[in-house]
Phi, psi and omega in degrees: 000125175280133178267114185277158171056044178278337185080002181270327185300125180096348176293149180241146179204151171282157185302317183300315181292316180298316177299318182296310184288324178293322178296318178302327182270358176101001177285155175233133175275094183278308188250133175204156172217187187296336185234008183209141176229147178235125179252130182239145174227125185270137174236137179246130174258096185292330180296320181256002183049052179234154177241143179230149177237130170270127185236137179230128178258149174219141179241144181287131174265314176223144180088194176233153187298340179288347180262131178295345181267358178300139178263127182245145170261127177283137180250201183298150170258138178214164187223144179212161178267139180291148177234154180275141355278334175200147181138172180231137176260113184269002183258329182301143177294150180249131180303141182305322181296320179292316179297320178295318178297320178295318179298322178297317178296319179295322177296318177297318179297315179301316180299318181289327180278340183273357182288000000 
């Protein structure tokens, strides 16, 4: 599920700052290559014993991802339910409490990147 109207899409940041603020909020940069980075944040629904990941993509505008000075454009935020053995299901409904918590994190991220 793509999370619409986050206000993040199109924001720009250097890699060092983006890594710093996402780490402060609990995101982990799991997947990366020279021109793209993916930040994930895990949410657990203990009532249903399910895990969800909020995922944020960023693409390099200038430089290469190995440089802390590379400028990245933030892209869409989306969320999915984990599937066995690994993967995300982007079609399954997400509980409102999990979606609200994810929206709060996205709002915090936007505030930190907009400074």
